[in-house]
C-alpha positions in Angstrom: -0.7 11.8 -31.1 -1.4 9.8 -28.1 -4.5 10.7 -26.2 -3.9 10.9 -22.4 -6.8 9.6 -20.1 -7.2 11.9 -17.2 -7.3 9.9 -14.1 -9.8 10.4 -11.3 -8.7 10.3 -7.6 -9.9 6.6 -7.3 -8.1 5.8 -10.4 -4.8 7.5 -8.9 -5.3 5.7 -5.7 -6.1 2.2 -7.5 -2.7 2.7 -9.4 -0.8 3.6 -6.4 -2.2 0.4 -4.7 -1.3 -1.7 -7.8 2.2 -0.4 -7.7 2.4 -1.3 -4.0 1.4 -4.8 -4.5 3.2 -5.5 -7.9 6.5 -3.9 -6.8 9.7 -5.8 -6.6 13.3 -5.3 -5.6 14.1 -4.6 -9.3 11.3 -2.3 -10.0 10.9 -0.4 -6.7 12.7 2.7 -7.8 10.5 3.4 -10.7 7.4 2.4 -9.0 8.1 4.8 -6.2 8.8 7.4 -8.7 5.6 6.8 -10.3 3.5 6.5 -7.1 5.0 10.1 -6.2 3.9 11.8 -9.5 0.3 10.3 -8.8 0.4 11.5 -5.2 1.5 15.0 -6.4 -1.3 15.2 -8.8 -3.9 14.4 -6.2 -6.1 17.6 -5.7 -6.9 17.5 -2.1 -5.2 16.5 1.3 -7.9 13.9 1.9 -7.1 12.1 -1.5 -3.4 12.0 -0.4 -4.1 10.8 3.0 -5.8 7.6 1.5 -2.6 6.9 -0.5 -0.3 7.6 2.6 -0.3 3.9 3.8 0.7 2.6 0.4 3.3 5.3 0.0 4.8 4.4 3.3 4.9 0.8 2.5 6.7 1.5 -0.8 9.2 3.7 0.9 9.7 1.0 3.6 10.4 -1.6 0.9 13.1 0.5 -0.9 14.6 1.1 2.5 14.7 -2.5 3.6 16.1 -3.8 0.2 18.7 -0.9 0.0 20.0 -2.0 3.4 20.1 -5.6 2.4 22.0 -4.6 -0.9 24.6 -2.9 1.4 24.9 -5.9 3.5 22.9 -4.4 6.3 19.6 -6.1 7.6 18.3 -8.9 5.7 14.8 -8.7 4.5 12.5 -11.8 5.1 11.9 -14.3 2.2 8.8 -12.6 1.2 8.6 -9.7 -1.2 6.7 -7.6 1.3 7.4 -6.2 4.8 5.6 -7.7 7.6 3.4 -4.4 7.8 1.4 -3.9 4.8 -1.8 -2.1 4.4 -5.2 -4.1 4.8 -7.8 -3.9 2.2 -11.5 -4.8 3.1 -12.8 -5.5 6.5 -10.8 -6.8 9.4 -10.7 -10.5 9.8 -12.5 -12.3 12.7 -16.1 -12.8 13.8 -18.8 -10.1 13.4 -21.6 -9.8 15.7 -21.9 -10.8 19.2 -20.0 -13.8 20.5 -21.7 -17.2 21.6 -21.1 -16.4 25.3 -22.8 -13.1 25.0 -25.9 -14.6 23.0 -26.4 -17.0 25.9 -26.4 -14.3 28.6 -29.2 -12.3 26.8 -31.5 -15.4 26.6 
């Protein structure tokens, strides 16, 4: 008998995120199906909202690749659509700019 591990909400989100970044044209169908199962198993709307950006991205990839296969819009050379969710802090400077620092002297 196989022992199944119960996933925490954070584990479920991490798995959906992993699926998003690892999916390929060949695996999108089963990756999206697995992500949907995980999404449906989340207990609260707040948990599902955290996964929404990855779910939307998976859905967009599936649509783009399906259109390309039918001779429609050709996707870019990358595996990922141009709009992908960001992890971590936004890029750029933090704190006051040099010009504002000079004014405050």
